[in-house]
C-alpha positions in Angstrom: 133.0 136.7 149.7 136.0 136.2 147.5 137.3 133.4 149.7 133.9 131.6 149.5 133.9 131.9 145.7 137.5 130.4 145.5 136.6 127.6 148.0 133.4 126.8 146.1 135.2 126.7 142.6 138.0 124.5 143.9 135.5 122.1 145.5 133.6 121.9 142.3 136.7 121.1 140.3 137.7 118.6 142.7 134.4 116.8 142.6 134.2 117.0 138.8 137.5 115.1 138.7 136.1 112.3 140.7 134.0 110.7 138.1 136.4 111.3 135.2 137.8 108.1 133.7 135.5 105.7 135.7 134.1 102.6 134.1 130.5 102.1 135.2 129.7 99.4 132.6 130.4 95.7 133.1 133.0 95.7 130.3 136.7 95.4 131.1 138.9 98.2 129.7 141.9 95.9 130.1 142.0 93.9 126.8 144.7 91.8 125.2 146.8 93.7 122.7 148.5 91.6 119.8 151.8 92.8 118.5 153.5 91.5 115.4 157.2 91.3 114.7 159.0 90.4 111.5 162.5 88.8 111.3 164.1 88.6 108.0 167.0 86.7 106.6 168.4 87.0 103.0 169.5 83.8 101.4 171.6 83.4 98.2 170.0 81.4 95.5 170.9 80.4 92.0 168.8 79.6 88.9 170.2 76.0 88.6 170.0 74.3 92.0 167.9 76.8 94.0 169.3 76.8 97.5 172.8 75.4 98.2 173.6 72.9 101.0 175.4 75.8 102.8 172.4 78.1 102.6 170.0 75.3 103.7 172.2 74.7 106.9 172.2 78.5 107.5 168.4 78.6 107.2 168.0 75.5 109.6 170.2 77.1 112.1 168.4 80.4 111.9 165.1 78.6 112.5 166.7 76.8 115.4 168.0 80.1 117.0 164.6 81.7 116.4 163.0 78.7 118.3 160.4 78.5 115.5 157.0 77.5 117.0 153.3 77.1 116.4 151.8 80.4 115.6 154.8 81.7 113.7 154.5 82.3 110.0 157.1 81.8 107.4 157.1 83.4 104.1 159.4 84.0 101.1 159.9 87.3 99.4 161.3 86.8 96.0 161.6 90.5 95.2 161.2 91.1 91.5 162.1 87.5 90.6 159.5 84.8 89.8 158.8 82.3 92.7 160.9 79.2 92.4 159.4 75.8 93.4 162.8 74.4 94.5 163.5 77.3 96.8 160.0 77.1 98.2 160.4 73.4 98.8 163.8 73.7 100.5 162.5 76.4 102.9 159.2 74.7 103.4 161.1 71.4 104.5 163.2 73.3 106.9 160.1 75.1 108.4 158.1 71.8 108.5 160.8 70.3 110.8 159.5 72.8 113.4 155.8 72.1 112.6 155.2 75.5 110.8 153.7 75.8 107.4 154.6 78.3 104.7 152.5 81.4 104.1 151.5 82.3 100.5 152.2 86.0 100.9 155.1 87.7 102.7 154.7 90.8 104.7 156.5 94.1 103.6 159.9 94.5 105.1 162.5 97.2 104.9 164.9 97.4 102.0 164.8 95.7 98.7 165.5 92.0 98.0 168.8 92.0 96.1 168.8 90.1 92.8 170.2 86.5 93.4 168.8 86.4 96.9 165.3 85.7 98.5 164.2 87.0 101.8 162.9 84.6 104.3 160.4 86.4 106.7 159.3 84.9 110.1 156.3 86.7 111.5 155.8 86.2 115.3 152.9 87.5 117.2 152.6 88.1 120.9 149.7 89.1 123.2 149.7 90.9 126.5 147.5 93.2 128.5 149.2 96.6 129.1 148.9 98.4 132.3 148.1 95.3 134.4 147.9 94.9 137.2 146.5 98.4 137.8 145.9 99.1 141.6 145.8 102.9 141.2 142.4 103.3 143.0 142.4 100.7 145.7 141.8 103.0 148.7 139.5 105.6 147.0 135.8 105.8 147.8 133.6 104.6 144.9 130.4 106.7 144.8 129.5 106.0 141.3 129.6 102.1 141.5 132.4 102.0 138.8 134.6 99.0 138.3 138.1 98.8 139.7 140.8 99.9 137.2 142.2 96.3 137.8 138.9 94.7 136.7 139.6 92.1 133.9 143.3 92.1 134.3 143.6 88.5 135.6 141.2 86.9 133.1 142.6 88.7 130.1 146.2 88.3 131.0 145.7 84.6 131.5 144.0 84.3 128.2 146.7 86.2 126.4 149.3 83.9 128.0 147.4 80.6 127.2 146.4 81.2 123.6 148.5 79.1 121.3 148.3 81.5 118.3 147.9 85.2 119.4 146.5 86.0 115.9 143.3 84.1 116.9 142.6 87.0 119.3 142.4 89.4 116.2 140.7 87.2 113.6 139.6 84.0 115.1 139.5 80.8 113.1 137.2 79.6 110.4 135.1 76.4 111.1 136.4 73.3 109.4 134.9 69.9 109.0 137.2 68.6 111.8 136.0 71.0 114.5 132.4 71.8 113.3 131.1 68.3 114.2 132.6 68.1 117.8 129.3 67.8 119.6 127.3 65.8 117.0 126.6 62.1 117.2 126.5 59.7 114.3 123.3 57.7 113.6 124.2 54.0 113.7 121.8 51.3 112.7 118.8 53.5 112.9 119.2 54.5 116.6 120.9 57.4 118.3 
């Protein structure tokens, strides 16, 4: 009798674990994850000329080494000092050579900005789909019509690899006049 009870209990626990963690919907559990990384460079400035030629070269070389690209965000953290137009112009010109515009607000970084310096912050985002490919259940029976753990890996991994700006996966983009009229036709001379 005791052996039957142990056998029945172990069989019940085994079957109870079969349905755990299965995805019976049509939604993929494998979604792109966007990660942000901040890189910072402190640059010496003075109240008269703003950024010296040496510091401009240093910033340009840093941007080159970072391989600054579309989707990166460049911001200036002035610390407790007031924003300086000449500093913003010099850094903005260096970023514009890589096709990157300046952000108005800078992210929070570790440490304080020392007086007499500004901190240039490059924020770079990347997207990937963790745990893909996932072929953990390729040979098991599928009695509850659940999706494979690998479902959605190919599509979402390709989407994460192809998107130009990974931040678009988080917030999207607002419609502008340039992209909102893509499918409309202009009326010319009273005819369509």
